[in-house]
C-alpha positions in Angstrom: 1.3 -3.9 -23.9 1.4 -1.5 -20.9 4.0 -2.1 -18.2 3.6 -1.3 -14.5 5.9 1.4 -13.1 7.2 -0.9 -10.4 8.3 -3.5 -13.0 10.9 -1.0 -14.4 14.6 -1.3 -13.6 15.6 1.0 -10.8 12.1 1.6 -9.5 11.5 0.5 -5.9 8.1 0.9 -4.3 6.0 0.0 -1.3 2.4 -1.0 -1.4 -0.2 -0.4 1.2 -3.5 -2.3 0.8 -6.7 -0.9 1.9 -10.4 -0.5 0.9 -11.1 1.4 -2.4 -12.9 4.2 -0.5 -9.9 4.8 1.8 -7.5 4.6 -1.1 -9.5 7.3 -2.9 -9.5 9.5 0.2 -5.7 9.2 0.5 -5.4 9.9 -3.2 -7.2 13.2 -2.7 -5.4 14.3 0.5 -2.0 12.5 0.1 -2.3 11.9 3.8 -2.6 8.8 5.9 -4.3 8.9 9.4 -2.9 6.3 11.8 -5.8 4.4 13.5 -6.6 5.3 17.1 -6.2 1.7 18.4 -3.3 -0.3 19.6 -1.8 -2.6 17.0 0.2 -5.6 18.2 2.4 -5.3 15.1 3.0 -1.6 15.9 1.2 1.7 15.1 1.9 3.5 11.8 1.7 2.8 8.1 2.0 -0.9 7.2 3.6 -1.5 3.8 4.6 -4.5 1.7 6.7 -5.4 -1.3 3.9 -7.7 -2.6 2.5 -6.3 -5.8 -1.1 -6.5 -6.9 -1.8 -9.9 -8.6 1.5 -11.3 -7.3 -0.5 -13.6 -4.9 -4.0 -14.9 -5.0 -6.5 -13.0 -2.8 -6.5 -15.8 -0.3 -2.7 -15.9 0.0 -2.5 -12.1 0.2 -5.1 -12.0 3.0 -3.2 -14.8 4.8 0.1 -13.1 4.5 -0.9 -9.5 5.4 -3.9 -10.0 7.7 -3.8 -13.6 8.9 -7.2 -13.9 7.1 -8.8 -11.6 9.6 -10.0 -9.1 7.0 -12.4 -9.3 4.1 -11.4 -9.1 0.4 -12.5 -5.5 0.2 -9.4 -4.6 2.3 -7.1 -5.6 -0.6 -9.2 -4.0 -3.4 -7.5 -0.6 -3.0 -3.7 -0.1 -3.0 -1.4 2.8 -2.5 1.8 2.8 -4.5 4.6 4.7 -2.7 8.2 5.4 -3.8 10.7 3.8 -1.4 12.7 6.5 0.2 14.2 5.6 3.6 14.9 9.3 4.4 11.3 10.4 3.9 9.5 7.1 4.8 11.8 5.0 6.9 10.5 1.5 7.8 11.4 -0.9 10.5 12.7 -4.3 9.7 10.1 -6.9 8.6 7.7 -8.2 11.2 6.8 -11.1 8.9 7.4 -12.2 5.3 6.7 -9.2 3.0 5.6 -6.9 5.8 7.2 -3.7 7.1 6.1 -0.8 9.3 6.7 3.0 9.2 6.2 3.7 12.9 4.0 6.6 13.9 1.9 7.4 16.9 -1.9 6.6 17.1 -4.0 9.3 15.5 -1.0 10.9 13.8 -1.2 12.1 10.2 1.6 10.9 7.8 2.2 13.2 4.8 2.6 10.8 1.8 2.9 13.6 -0.8 6.8 13.3 -1.2 6.6 9.5 -1.9 3.1 9.2 -3.4 3.0 7.6 -6.9 -0.7 6.7 -7.2 -3.4 4.2 -6.3 -5.1 1.2 -7.8 -8.7 0.3 -7.3 -9.9 -3.2 -8.2 -13.4 -3.4 -9.7 -14.8 -6.8 -10.9 -11.3 -8.3 -10.9 -9.9 -5.5 -13.0 -7.3 -3.1 -11.6 -7.8 0.6 -12.5 -4.7 2.8 -11.9 -4.1 6.5 -11.5 -2.0 8.2 -14.2 1.6 7.3 -14.3 1.4 3.8 -12.8 1.0 2.1 -16.2 3.6 2.9 -18.8 2.8 2.7 -22.5 -1.0 2.7 -21.8 
C-alpha cells in the first residue's frame, strides 16, 4: 500500500490549502503571489501542519478559515518542505496555523521547498509524482 511522503520518519512538511486551479498554477510556476488585500492574520503565505484527510472538511474549514470559505478552497493543497532558512514562519496565530510573512502583491519563490501538490476530485486525492511512496 502506498505511503504518503509526509508520513515518513524525518520528513517535515507544511501544507497550504487552496483551490485546485490555483494549486495547478503554483505547480507550473513554483511561485505564490500574495494577495493585494489586507489580511487581519497577516499578509504572506499561510501554512498548516494539518494533512489532507486528517480532519473532516467541515473541521478543516472551521480551523483554517472560520468556515468563511467554500469546500473548493481545500480541494487543492501544496506540499512544502519545512526549511526555516528558506521559508521562515511566524509562530502560530491559531491551532495548526502559521504565516510566512510577505508584503501584499509580492511573489514568493517556492521552488527550493516545493514537493508537489494534491488535487481532490470526487473525494479522491490525486498527487504529483514523489508524494506517494510505493505507488
